[in-house]
N, CA, C and O atoms as a DFTB+ gen file, in Angstrom:
280 C
 N C O
     1  1      12.216      47.268     -30.497
     2  2      11.496      47.648     -28.927
     3  2      12.093      48.525     -28.380
     4  3      13.260      48.915     -28.384
     5  1      10.854      48.919     -27.722
     6  2      11.024      50.544     -26.834
     7  2      11.568      49.374     -25.517
     8  3      11.458      48.150     -25.448
     9  1      12.199      50.421     -24.544
    10  2      12.594      50.508     -23.223
    11  2      11.485      51.694     -22.284
    12  3      10.901      52.704     -22.676
    13  1      11.521      51.213     -21.303
    14  2      10.693      51.977     -20.543
    15  2      11.245      51.963     -19.119
    16  3      11.403      50.936     -18.460
    17  1      11.506      53.126     -18.733
    18  2      12.552      52.723     -17.312
    19  2      11.201      53.295     -16.504
    20  3      10.362      54.147     -16.795
    21  1      11.410      52.348     -15.256
    22  2       9.674      52.284     -14.474
    23  2      10.705      53.295     -12.948
    24  3      11.877      53.534     -12.656
    25  1       9.574      53.526     -12.500
    26  2       9.632      54.310     -11.151
    27  2      10.921      53.102     -10.035
    28  3      11.638      53.415      -9.084
    29  1      10.799      52.280     -10.454
    30  2      11.703      51.086      -8.990
    31  2      13.031      50.718     -10.090
    32  3      13.563      49.630      -9.866
    33  1      13.290      51.084     -10.613
    34  2      14.409      50.740     -11.519
    35  2      14.377      49.703     -12.550
    36  3      15.232      49.608     -13.430
    37  1      13.394      48.947     -12.422
    38  2      13.470      48.127     -13.414
    39  2      12.797      48.575     -15.118
    40  3      11.947      49.440     -15.331
    41  1      13.481      47.689     -16.160
    42  2      13.283      48.258     -17.400
    43  2      11.840      46.904     -18.130
    44  3      11.730      45.679     -18.075
    45  1      11.158      47.826     -18.629
    46  2      10.067      47.010     -19.444
    47  2      10.077      47.098     -20.868
    48  3       9.692      48.178     -21.316
    49  1      10.447      46.166     -21.744
    50  2      10.754      45.844     -23.026
    51  2       9.601      45.813     -23.950
    52  3       9.156      44.668     -23.870
    53  1       9.054      46.343     -24.598
    54  2       7.793      46.267     -25.692
    55  2       8.669      45.938     -27.092
    56  3       9.675      46.518     -27.499
    57  1       7.823      44.624     -27.782
    58  2       8.229      44.134     -28.744
    59  2       7.348      44.561     -29.879
    60  3       6.194      44.591     -29.454
    61  1       7.394      44.857     -30.974
    62  2       6.717      45.539     -31.959
    63  2       5.814      44.017     -32.844
    64  3       6.398      42.959     -32.607
    65  1       5.052      43.927     -33.395
    66  2       3.926      43.247     -33.688
    67  2       4.790      41.978     -34.686
    68  3       4.564      40.802     -34.972
    69  1       5.895      43.004     -35.001
    70  2       6.036      41.986     -36.565
    71  2       7.439      41.428     -35.774
    72  3       7.924      40.550     -36.488
    73  1       8.098      41.591     -34.789
    74  2       8.877      40.657     -33.587
    75  2       8.097      39.518     -33.333
    76  3       8.373      38.338     -33.550
    77  1       6.862      40.131     -32.737
    78  2       6.161      38.819     -32.177
    79  2       5.658      37.847     -32.963
    80  3       5.345      36.747     -32.508
    81  1       5.503      38.271     -34.590
    82  2       4.972      37.508     -35.274
    83  2       5.883      36.866     -35.723
    84  3       5.527      35.972     -36.490
    85  1       7.197      36.987     -35.507
    86  2       8.561      36.147     -36.289
    87  2       8.950      35.347     -35.221
    88  3       9.806      34.512     -35.512
    89  1       8.541      35.362     -33.984
    90  2       8.392      34.895     -32.830
    91  2       7.327      33.247     -33.258
    92  3       7.520      32.068     -33.556
    93  1       6.488      33.959     -33.085
    94  2       5.524      32.721     -33.378
    95  2       5.213      31.763     -34.708
    96  3       4.309      30.930     -34.774
    97  1       6.284      32.115     -35.863
    98  2       6.271      31.348     -36.777
    99  2       7.231      30.657     -36.590
   100  3       7.421      29.808     -37.461
   101  1       8.348      30.709     -35.278
   102  2       9.529      30.288     -34.870
   103  2       8.993      28.265     -34.559
   104  3       8.134      28.098     -33.693
   105  1       9.421      27.269     -35.119
   106  2       9.243      26.207     -34.157
   107  2       9.524      25.666     -32.836
   108  3      10.512      25.913     -32.145
   109  1       8.407      24.790     -32.522
   110  2       8.908      25.131     -30.620
   111  2      10.209      24.855     -30.268
   112  3      10.735      25.296     -29.246
   113  1      10.925      23.915     -31.332
   114  2      12.432      23.825     -30.820
   115  2      12.741      24.997     -30.926
   116  3      13.129      25.353     -29.814
   117  1      12.809      26.037     -31.817
   118  2      13.275      26.670     -32.074
   119  2      13.368      27.914     -31.147
   120  3      14.329      28.672     -31.009
   121  1      12.501      27.942     -30.717
   122  2      12.072      28.864     -29.694
   123  2      12.475      28.379     -28.551
   124  3      12.570      29.344     -27.792
   125  1      12.900      26.974     -27.757
   126  2      12.812      27.001     -26.742
   127  2      14.599      27.269     -27.329
   128  3      15.078      28.403     -27.319
   129  1      15.081      26.538     -27.613
   130  2      16.486      27.707     -28.245
   131  2      17.456      28.618     -28.219
   132  3      18.652      28.700     -27.942
   133  1      16.231      29.533     -28.739
   134  2      16.023      30.519     -28.382
   135  2      16.535      31.214     -27.267
   136  3      17.550      31.837     -26.956
   137  1      15.325      30.834     -26.724
   138  2      15.357      31.166     -24.924
   139  2      16.180      30.416     -23.979
   140  3      16.286      30.763     -22.802
   141  1      16.775      29.376     -24.479
   142  2      18.129      29.185     -23.551
   143  2      19.224      29.944     -23.951
   144  3      19.847      30.443     -23.014
   145  1      19.789      30.259     -25.467
   146  2      20.240      30.883     -25.645
   147  2      20.374      32.140     -25.122
   148  3      21.388      32.368     -24.462
   149  1      19.262      33.322     -25.338
   150  2      19.285      34.544     -24.034
   151  2      18.845      34.182     -22.811
   152  3      18.080      35.100     -22.516
   153  1      18.854      33.394     -21.895
   154  2      19.309      32.885     -20.088
   155  2      20.348      32.958     -20.122
   156  3      20.891      33.745     -19.346
   157  1      21.261      32.058     -21.174
   158  2      22.433      31.903     -21.159
   159  2      23.194      33.307     -21.076
   160  3      23.753      33.607     -20.021
   161  1      23.225      34.227     -22.246
   162  2      23.507      35.215     -22.316
   163  2      23.207      36.375     -21.071
   164  3      24.156      36.848     -20.444
   165  1      21.925      36.738     -20.812
   166  2      21.625      37.087     -19.569
   167  2      22.768      36.939     -18.459
   168  3      23.511      37.833     -18.057
   169  1      22.734      35.651     -18.073
   170  2      23.580      35.123     -16.829
   171  2      25.318      35.175     -17.036
   172  3      26.088      35.009     -16.089
   173  1      25.694      35.394     -18.221
   174  2      26.815      35.518     -18.534
   175  2      27.044      37.463     -18.197
   176  3      27.861      38.066     -17.501
   177  1      26.371      37.741     -18.708
   178  2      26.245      39.445     -18.249
   179  2      26.317      40.113     -17.699
   180  3      27.080      41.079     -17.690
   181  1      24.973      39.588     -16.595
   182  2      24.491      40.455     -15.794
   183  2      25.373      39.407     -14.107
   184  3      25.734      39.753     -12.982
   185  1      25.360      38.261     -14.787
   186  2      25.824      37.090     -13.011
   187  2      24.323      36.769     -12.698
   188  3      23.246      37.306     -12.953
   189  1      24.606      36.009     -12.243
   190  2      23.220      35.215     -11.029
   191  2      23.357      36.025      -9.801
   192  3      22.531      35.675      -8.958
   193  1      23.884      36.689      -9.538
   194  2      23.706      37.644      -8.158
   195  2      22.868      38.537      -8.577
   196  3      21.861      38.756      -7.904
   197  1      23.103      39.228      -9.757
   198  2      22.282      40.344      -9.931
   199  2      20.761      39.940     -10.617
   200  3      19.695      40.515     -10.399
   201  1      20.991      38.826     -11.469
   202  2      19.282      38.136     -11.479
   203  2      18.539      37.951     -10.464
   204  3      17.318      38.100     -10.416
   205  1      19.498      37.506      -9.328
   206  2      18.520      37.324      -8.329
   207  2      18.300      38.297      -7.561
   208  3      18.098      37.923      -6.405
   209  1      18.228      39.945      -7.788
   210  2      17.842      40.668      -7.431
   211  2      16.757      40.840      -8.055
   212  3      15.766      41.172      -7.405
   213  1      16.669      40.659      -9.474
   214  2      15.507      41.297     -10.117
   215  2      14.263      39.713     -10.188
   216  3      13.120      39.785     -10.640
   217  1      14.846      38.558      -9.675
   218  2      13.822      37.778     -10.433
   219  2      14.247      36.603      -8.945
   220  3      15.160      35.812      -9.180
   221  1      13.824      36.556      -8.022
   222  2      14.210      35.607      -6.802
   223  2      13.946      34.479      -6.749
   224  3      13.759      33.870      -5.696
   225  1      13.855      33.784      -8.376
   226  2      13.552      32.408      -8.268
   227  2      15.181      31.833      -8.547
   228  3      15.563      30.663      -8.567
   229  1      15.934      33.024      -8.739
   230  2      17.611      32.540      -9.788
   231  2      18.150      32.293      -8.413
   232  3      19.179      31.620      -8.353
   233  1      17.443      32.875      -6.925
   234  2      18.045      32.787      -5.497
   235  2      18.518      31.210      -5.475
   236  3      19.583      30.939      -4.921
   237  1      17.953      30.468      -5.906
   238  2      18.410      28.873      -5.775
   239  2      19.491      28.666      -6.669
   240  3      20.054      27.572      -6.631
   241  1      19.870      29.519      -7.455
   242  2      21.303      29.074      -7.905
   243  2      22.518      29.095      -7.189
   244  3      23.369      28.206      -7.172
   245  1      22.534      30.217      -6.577
   246  2      23.269      30.826      -5.591
   247  2      24.286      29.886      -4.613
   248  3      23.967      28.748      -4.266
   249  1      25.068      30.284      -4.372
   250  2      25.852      29.797      -3.139
   251  2      24.945      30.109      -1.776
   252  3      24.396      31.202      -1.635
   253  1      24.856      29.198      -0.930
   254  2      24.163      29.432       0.405
   255  2      25.195      30.322       1.242
   256  3      25.153      30.190       2.465
   257  1      25.719      30.831       0.929
   258  2      26.393      31.944       1.744
   259  2      25.935      33.515       0.736
   260  3      25.829      34.696       1.068
   261  1      25.772      32.855      -0.461
   262  2      25.526      34.325      -1.108
   263  2      23.962      34.305      -0.555
   264  3      23.849      35.445      -0.103
   265  1      23.144      33.873      -0.419
   266  2      21.938      34.250      -0.326
   267  2      21.295      34.590       1.216
   268  3      20.250      35.160       1.528
   269  1      22.683      33.824       2.274
   270  2      22.073      34.889       3.190
   271  2      22.832      36.381       3.466
   272  3      22.888      37.005       4.526
   273  1      23.166      36.590       2.683
   274  2      24.405      38.207       2.235
   275  2      23.307      38.828       2.044
   276  3      22.985      39.702       2.850
   277  1      22.319      38.463       0.723
   278  2      21.834      39.498       0.162
   279  2      20.445      39.460       0.803
   280  3      19.613      40.322       0.525
């Protein structure tokens, strides 16, 4: 996996063809489980406040007072 820093501070991750093939070969249930676990991991590591800064869809997960402050 390659990481490239962009000008706005976001990161882009590029996956190898082998990793993509590995994901394609998973059953749909396994893919969903993998995505749910990855989502929980990211939320625990960076928290919902920080995640909402990168992805506005997560603002709905924040308490109202935090939405207005951010």
